[in-house]
Every structure is written in C-alpha cells, then in structure tokens.
N, C-alpha and C positions, 0 to 999 in steps of 0.2 A: 450538366448539374440542372434538376430541374427545378421547376417552380417553388416548391416546398423547400427544397434546400437552400434555395436563394433566402425564402423567409426567415428560415432558421439560422442562417449561416450570420456571425455577430462580426461588426466590421473590427478590422485589426486596428489597434490605437496605439500609437507612437508612444516612446518610452517617455518622453517629457511630458506627457498627459498624469504618470503616476507622479512624478516627482512634483508635479502642479499640486495634485491631490494632498501630498504630503503636507506643501508648504502651505496650503489651503487649513489642513488640521490645525496646524503647529500655531497658525497666528489666531484663529477662534481661540485655541485653548489660551495664548497668552495674554491675547489684548479683549476679548469676551467673556469667556468663561472663567477666569481666574480672578477677574474686577466685579464681575457679577456676583459669584461667591464670597468674596470680599465686601463688598458693598450690602448684601442679602442680611448682613448678620448686625450692621451698622443701624440704628435708632435716630433719625433726625429729628431734634427739639428744636424750640425756641431760646433765646437767651435768657429770657425770664424764668424758665424753667431750670436752665443751668444755675441760674444764680439760687434760685430756691433748692435745688438738690445740694449745692454748697452750703449753704445756711443750714439746712435739717443735717449735715455731716455722713451724707450717703456717697459723695466725692471720693474715692480713693485715688485718682490720678488725671492730671491734665496737659495734654499736648496742643501748643499752639501753633499753628503753621501760616507763617505771615506769608508766607508766596499766594496760599489759596484762599486766604481770609477766612480760615476754618480752626475751630475747635472742637479737639477730640478730648471726651472723658468718659472714667470709668465709674459707673454708679453701680452698687451693691444694696441691691433689696431684696428680702427674704432669703440669704446666703447667697444668693446667683448673681454673676457680673454681665454687664450690660454695657457696652460700648455705644455712645451718641456721639452725635456731632451738631455743632449752632456754628454761628456765624460771629465774625470779631465784632464786639463793639469798643467804643471810647467812653470805657472804664478803668479809671486812675485807680481806683480803689480795691480792684479783682486782685492783684500780688495779696496785699493786707489781710483779705478775707480766705486767702486759701492759706496762708502761713496761721493765723487764724484756727483754721478747722484741721492744720497738720495733714494738707494735701500734698501730695507729692506733683511735682509741674518740671517741667525741662527735656525730660526723657522721651523715647519717643514708643507709643503705646502700640503693641503687636496686634495687627488689624487683621492678619494670615488666622486661615482654620487650623488645625493641627498639623504638627511637622509631618507627619506621614501625609495628611494628603496633601500638602506643601512639595514633599518627595515624590507622591505620585503624579501629581500633575506635571512638574518641571523634569522629571528625569524616566521614569519608569514608562508612562504614556508615550512620551516622542521616541523612545529606544525601540519600542515595540511597534509602532506604526512604522521606521524604517526597516524593523526586521524583516514585516509583512510585504514591504515593498520589493525589498532585494529578494524575497520568494518567488514573489508574480513575476520581476524581472527574470531570474534565472529559469524561471521553467520556458517563459517566452524565449531567451536565447538559448535554452535546447532543444526547443520547437523548432526555431528557425536553423539550428544546426544539423538537423534531424533524429535527434534524439527523442527519447520519451518524455511522458509528462514530468516525469518526478525528479531527474537530475540534469547537471550537465552533461548531456552524452553526445561529444564530440565525435566526428566522423564516423557516424551510422549514415549507411544508405538510405535515400528517401526513394529509392525505385517505386513505381505503382507495380502494383502485384495483383495480376488477373488469372485466377484458380479456376481450373478444371473448366475451360472456355466461357469463361463469362461474359468474355466481349463478343459472344455470339456471332464473330463473322465466320465466313467459310471460303472455301475458294470459288464456290458459285456466287458469291457477293462480288468476285474480281474479275472483270471481263477486261478484255484487249490485252493483255500480257500472259498469255498460252506459253512462250520459249522461258518466263521467268516461275512460272506456275509447275511447268514440268522439271526443273530444276529444284527447286522447294519440296515437291511433293516426293521424293528421293529422302530429305531431311524427316519430312513426316512417315514415311513408313520405315526408318531407322529405330525412330520414337517408339512406333507400335511394334517392331520386331525385331530387337537387336540382336539377337540370337542369331538370327540367319546370317548375319554380317559377321557376328564373331566365329561363327562357324567356318565360314572360309577364310577367316584373316584377316577381315577387310575391316577399316577403320573410316568412322565418318570425319569428314570435314571438321574441325573445330567449328569455325565460323563461317559466315557468308556476308560478303558485302552487297549492299544493294545498291548501286549506282543510277543518275539518271536525273533530268529536269526537273523542279518542283511540278508538284501536283501530280505525277505520273503515278502515284500509289504505292508507294515504298513503303511506308507507315503499315497502310490496309492490306498490303501483303504480308506482312512481319505477324499480324495481330492473326492473317486466315491461317498461318503457316500453326500458330498457337491454336487456332480452333481446330482445327482439324486435326491436329497430333493429340488434342484433349488434356494439355499437361499444363501446370502454373507458367505464367508469362511475365516476366519481370521486363517492364519499360522506364526507360530514364533516358534524358537528353543529356547531350554532351556536356551541355552549359553549367548543366547540376553539380559539376566534378568541380568548376572551379570554383575556389573560396578567398576569402579574404587573408586566413590564414594559411602558411605555408604549411605542407603535410597533410592538409585537410581532403584535397583532392584522392591521395593516395590511401588515406585510411578510408573512404568513402568506396575506393574500386575494391578494396581488401574485403571491406563488409557483404559489399555486393555477390563477390564472387563466393563468401565462406555461405550467403545465404540460398545462393544457386545451389553449392552442393548437397546443402541441408535437404532441398526441395527436389534433388536430381529424381528422375527424368524432368528437364524443364527448359524454356528458352529464355535468355537475355536478348534484349532488344536495346539497342545505343542509337538511339536518334542523331541526325546530326554530329556523328563522331569526329570530323574536321575540329571542332572546337578544341579536341582537346589530342589533337592524331596529327595534328601539322609536322612537318618536316624541321627537324634539328638542324638550325645554321651553324650552332656552335659557336656564336656569339655570346661573350659574357655578360652581355647587357640585356640578353633575353629575359623571357617571362622563368622562374625558377620552379614557381609551383605548377604551372602547366607542363613542363617538362619532368616534374618527378610525377605526375599522374600519370603520364605516359609511359614513363619507365614503369610503373607499377599495374599499369595495364597489359603491357609486353610479358612482364614478368609473371602474372597471373594466367594468362594466356599461353603460356608454356608451360606453368606448372600443375592445373587441373587435369586432372584424370577424364578423357574424351569419352570411357567405356561408359563411365556413370550415365551417358546421356543429356550433358547441359550444351546446348548449343548457340555460340554466341551469331546474333544476327547486328548486323549495323547499316547503318542510311545515312548517304552523302549526295549532295551534288557537286562536290568540289572533289575528285578521285586525285586529280593531278596534286593537290597539295598534301596528300598524308605521306608518312612517315614510310621510307620502305621497308623499314624492320615490321612495322605493321602488318603490309600486305605478303610478306615472304609465306611459302608453304608452312603449316604448322600452326597460323595464327589464322588470318583470313586466306583460305587455302582456295576459297570459292570468289568469283567476281559475276554478279548477276545484274547484266545490263536490263533497268526497266527504262526504255523509251519510248518516245510520245506514239501513240496507237498508230497503225495505219488505218486505212478506208474500213475495214472489217472490223478491224478493233472498236472504232469509234462508232459504227454501228450496236455491238455488242454491249458497248457502255452505256448507250444510250437508250438501250432497252432494260437492261439492268436497273437503271435510275426512273426509266418512265413506268416501272413498275411500284414505284411508290407514291404516284400520282395517279389522277383519273385524267384520261388520255383516251382520244377519238379512237376509232378501229382503223378508220384509212390514212393515219397518219403513216408517212412514207419515210422510216429512217433512214433509208440510203442516202433521199437525197440530203436530209438534212446531217448526214456523215458527209457527205460532199462538200456541200459549202463551207462546214466547219474543218475544213484540212490546218493540220497544222496544233489542233487544240488539244490539251492536254486531257486529264480522266477530271481532274478536277473543275476546268471549263467547262467539259459535255456535263456535268452533275449542275452545274451554275446555270448551263443554257436550258438543261430541262427545269430547273426550279423557277427561273425567268419566265419560261412558258407560262407554269401554273399560274405563276401571281399574275401575269397578263389576263389571263382567263376570268382569274376572279375580278380583276380591275372593269372588265368588261360584262360581268354578270353573268358569265357563262358557269355551269359545273363541271367541266372537263375542257382539257387544251386539245386542240385542233393544229394544222397544219400551218396555218398562218401564225398562231402563235409560237412556234418553233421556229420557223424561219427570221420571225420578228426578233426573238430571243438571242439568235446568233449576231444579228447585226447591234444588239444591246450588248453583249459581250466585246463585240470587236471595235464599234464607233462610240459606244454609249447610250442614252436614252435622245430620244428627240428632243430638242428644245424649241416648245413652243410658243415659248416668251420670246424668242429671236425673231425679230421681222427684217428680212432683208428689204433695201430698195429696191426698186424694178431694175435700176442700171446693174446693181451686184447680181440680183436674181439672175439676168442675163447675161452675165458674164459667167457667174458661176456654171448655167445650162450650157454655155458652150464649152469650156472647160472641161467639163465632164464628157459630154458628147466627142470631145478632141481624145480622151483617152480612150471609148467604146470602139471609135471609127476607126482610129490606129491599129488597135486590137484585132479588129474583126477583119480589115482588110490584110493581115499577114498573116502567112503559113504557122506552123509551130507555135501557136497563143490560145491560150485556155478560152474557149466561149465566156460572153457577157452572160452575168447571170441577173444583173439587177443594176439599175442607173437610180439617183435619186440625187433631189437637190436641198433635200430638209437638213437642216445645221442638227446637229448632233453633240452631245456634252463633251464628247473629247476634243473640241473645238474644231473639226472637220463641218464646212459648209456645204459638204456634197459628196459622194463617192460613188467609184464604180467596180462592182463585185463581178470577179471572174472565176468561174468554177468549172475545172477540169474534170473531163468525165471517167478518167481512169487517174488510179495512183503515180506518180513518179517519182522514181527515186534517182535517176540522174536528169540531167539539165544539158543540150547540147552548145556549143559556143554560137549557133543562129538562134537558139531559144533563148539566151541570155540577152543577145542583140536586141532581139524582138522586144524581150521587158523592158529594157534601157528606150528604145524607142518609143513604147507604150506610155511610161513614164514622163516622157517629154512631150505625150500628145496635147496635155492639157495646155502649157505655155505655148505650144506651135499655136493651137486655136484661138487664143487672145492674141497674139503678133497677126495672124490672117485676119481676123474679123476686127479688133479693135485698133490693129496697128500700134497697141501700147500692153504694159506687162502688168501684173499685179503680185502680190505678195502669197497669193495664193496656191503657187507651185512649192514653197517651201520644203512640204516633204516631201513631193515628188524629186526636186532635187536632190533631198538627204537620199532617197531609197536609190535611186541611179548612179549617183556617185557611190556610192557603199559597192553596189553591185559590177559598177564598173572598176574599181579598185580591185576587189576581190578578182575577178578574172585576169589580171594582169599580175599581181602579187601572189597569189595563193592556187588558181586553179591551170598555170601556165598557158594562155590562151593569149599569149602576144609573142608576135614574130621575133622582136629585139630580145627579150629574155629567155626564149623558149623555158625549157621544164624546169626553172629555177624559181625556189621558192623564197618570195623575197617578205615573207611577212609569217609572223606565228602567231598561233591564235592560244590563249588561254583562257580557263574555265567556259569549257565549251557546254556545259549545261547553264551557264547562267550569263545567256547573252552574246558570249567569245569577245574576250577583251585582244583586239589585235595591236600587236609591233611589229616596227619596221625592224628588219634585220639586215641591213645593207648599209652601205656608205651614203653621206649626203648627195654627191654626184646622181650616185643610182637613183636616190629618192626625188632629184629635180628630173630625172626621166620618166620617173613613174607617173609623177604629176603630167608633165606634158601628154604622156601616152591615156592616161584619164580623160583630160580635156579634149583629146581628139576624137577619142571613142563615142562620148557621150555627145559630142557636136557632130558626129558622123549621124549618130542615131536622132538628134533632133532634126535634122535637114532631112533625114527620110520622112519622118512624123510629118513637116510641113510638106511635104510634095504629096503624099498619100492626102492628105487635108486637101491641098488646093485640086488634085484630080477630081476627089470627091464633095466637093462645096456646094452644092446644089443638095446633098443627101446631108451635110452637116446642118445649111439652113433647116432644113425639116424636121430635121430630128432634134435638135434645140428650139425650135419654136413649141414640137410636141412636148418635149419635157420641161419646158418653162410653162407650158399650160395645165401639166398635170402632176408635175413635180418630181414621178416615181413613173420608171417605164420598167416593164419586167424585160428578159433576155427575149422572149419569146418576141413581144410586141416590136422589140430594136430590131430583129432578124426579120420580122414580114414589113416593117417600112422600107429597112437598107434592100429588101430582095425587089420592091416593088419597082 
C-alpha cells in the first residue's frame, strides 16, 4: 500500500461508535431541541402585565405551577393567541379577579407545537435514525463477511485476484530454488499449451504443495508461476476460511472454486494451508467449523475439472500436520520442497536483491554467501537492505563489502550496543573467553576456519562472539567434526577456568549449544557405542526449529543423560588441554583483542603462526 492509499484510507470505526451517535442525536432531540422549540413560542412577562391583561379581558386561560413558581396564561390579541408566563406573587385577590373576568383556570395549557410536529420529533425521526444506523451496520458486517457493499452476503470468498500477471514477478526474480522452479515450469507450460498434454492423454497435477522453512520464498514462487503463465492468480490465506459462524468456511471454499472455474485457466494459491488442513483426530470436541471447511476443500478438489486449467498451489511449513486425505494423488499430487539455499543459491539470491540498491563493483558475493551459511532468502534480502541502510548512515552513495559483512553480523547477532560499556575486568574476561573459542577451533582438524572475533556487545545480548566460516558447503558431518564442535563450544569456559580460576555466566549459550549437539549425537545420529543405531528421539516440525521428544523408557533416558554429560566433559577436558599447551598464544591473542576489540581471521592466523 503506497502513501497515497494510506492517506485516503479511512480508519475502521467500531459498532459502538454508531450506537453512541444515535444515542447522542436522541438526547439532543429530547432534552435540547424539543424544549427549545417549546419555549421559543412562550413570551415572558411581568406580574403587573399579567394583571393588566386580566383586567382588560384579554386572558382566556391560566395555569399555575406551584412546583416551578410559574404562571402560564393565554392572551388573545387581534384574534391571535399568545402563551405567556410570569412568576407567582402573593396575591389573595387573584382568584376573584379571574372569576370576575370568566377566565378558565386549573387545566394544563398545551405548550407543544402542532400534534404533527410532536409526532415527527418523538417517533418518526428516532425511527429513521435507527433505520439508517442499521443499514450502516449491515453494510459493515457484509464487508467483514466478504460480501458486497449492498447486502448481507455471507460466504463470499475474499481472495485477492491478480489478473494477467499484475504482480509483475517472474522466475528471474526468484533465485536459489532451481529444482522448485523446474518442477513448477511444467505447470506454466501446461497453462500455455494445454493441447499438447491433451493430445498424449496426460493430465496435469491438480495441486502442488510447496513445503519448506519460513522465508525461503514459497509465496514468491507461487506468484512467479502466475507471472510466467500470465493468468489470473487467486491468493488467499488459510486463516481467512475460519469464521465465527459454522458453515461459513465451507461456503467460502465453494465460492472460491466457483470464481476459479469462471476465470479458468487460472492459479489458486492457499497460503498456510495447515490452518484448515490439519489431521482429523476424530475427537468429538474438535473444531467442527475447521473440519467442515477441510471436507469441503477435499470435495472441491475432487470435483473440479482439471482440464480447464485450474491449478491449486498451497504453501506450508508444517507438512507433517496435514491430513493424509489432502496429500493423496488427485488432490495435491506434487510435493515441492523449498529448502534453505546452498552456497551457490545464496550467492544468486544476494545478486538478485543487490540489483535493487546501489552497490560497489568490487563486492565479493561469494564471500558474503559463505559467511551467511544457513540464511533463508528473506534473511539474505534483509542483509542487503541492512547494508544499504548502513551506507546511508555513513554518508555514502553506495554499499561496499564492509557494509555487507557488517549487515551479516547485524542479522545474526544484532546491532552494536554503543551505550554498553564493560568494565576493564569484564572486557578482559570476554577477550580470553572468545580467544579460547578461536584457539581451540584453530588447533583442531576438521574445524571451520576463524573468520572474525569481536568483543563489542550486541543487541542480542552477546558480549562478544567468534565467527567461523567454512571454505566449502558441507551437507554431512562426521563424528569427529561434531566432537570438535563441542570442544570449540567449551573453549570459552575452559579459558576462563585456566586464566582466572573462576567461571562466569558468559558461557550459557555455549553450554546450551554443546548439550543440544551432544544429545543429538546420542539419540538421533547413532554415534553412541551403547545404543548403536537406535533412534531414541523423534523430531517434529522440522521446518520450525524441530521439536524433539524422547521415545524411550525412563531408565534409558537416565543412561542418555549420563552419556551426554560424559561426552561434553571429555571435550571440555580436551579444550582445556589445548589451551594449556598454547597458553602463551592465548595471552598474546587476548591482549591484542582486548586492545583492538575486533580481530579478523587473517590477523588471528598471522599472530598464531608467528
């Protein structure tokens, strides 16, 4: 949404707002307007004028209100009646004077306007107000239910429609997912040349499911398919099918597929389909609305004619939670993995996003891609954007290599905390801690080279960190490499123990990482002699961090805990021994880091090799 749309967009008002307006109008009518109109035709006079009018025989009727100490009287002058009022005086002769002039008294004088005006003010106008408020509320409710502006149209699909590649996204805008693009290219080709497939008798898959971690570009790929095919693209989130009223979700599914059939050939994209596609467990206490929506989706995918060119794309990062009936052939025939990009993929993604900013010609994208190992496409886009922002802060007109490298650290560890000043003792402890990590890593084989060491605090809470960057992409890790990694994690605490003969809380994250890695070696990777190749742990939601749960007896869990402690202790002792053997280099490097706060990998290896 651009700035102009934001300016023109009116904020949504709550329902109570309209009720308050109606209530306010009624209060004004009853307590302000009606009394004002009533009092407007009553003339206020003195008591002497009242007596004079009575004596002249001009007064026809008198009303005495003792509660308000007011006398109302009707005067007829030249054939016209005028209601007047005056105050009560202590006049014992008043009744005799009124009877003498045959003036009526005791009855109430009607002070309202005409009966028609009274009816209008007390009945007609309030009813009209509530009718208007009711129409406004019905229109708002119809819009919230996905209907048009004219009536309460329940069950209408509110899918966003991008016609004829209005998104402007092509496969060239998506990098690092060559396998996924290759699988989706066939769908594009079918939408362009359906007769070629009909001639041979082939049927196009009705649905393709994009699965992968968050930020890998699943939604972007779906839009690129529509952009390449140049057909209408319906985009809707799974959560938009879930409504308060039972049956509304199913009605939205029916309407969505009806619209898709009318605009065929087209692409229907359902994002986060796990919202409505979760496994049906059969419990009576389940969400009936969600299950009805899922059943309707299954029926529609079976019922629509795939030869018309309606292709269903869906995305999720929780494929293990989807109902098996949704994944069977004939519904979602293809499962397209959209994984985290490899080294080459990261480099290509960085180049795609670098086209959007001004960047120096000598930027080494390969080096940036190596340092950003494990980053998703969204994180890589954020890295490029952070580099551009840093260049602007420094007053430069383009981003350079230093900006890109610093932006990686910003994404990984957060911004530098310039207002946090460590004491001299804490700064020295952090320096030895980080050099302990780096020295243990450098003195072991099968360890990634040290790229950078810093003791500048970051907004993530880290007081310093050691960055290691592999020269090549690794997809397998040996037992020795994992053990060396655990030893590297324990190197910081080992340096504190060796130099200061004390320990601090700075190793909390190292302990967590080392324990997690050691437990995985024993329970999932089969790297324990005692348990051999038996899986003691299962992992669910692999794309959302991987929730692990033990699948063994309590006695076995006790043995696993003991093995984890033994493995970490062994590597801790190994790290301590490495530091003892290189204690002079530990002092030299820690002093250099303490003075400079940051060491590059080349500087570290140069001092270590002297």
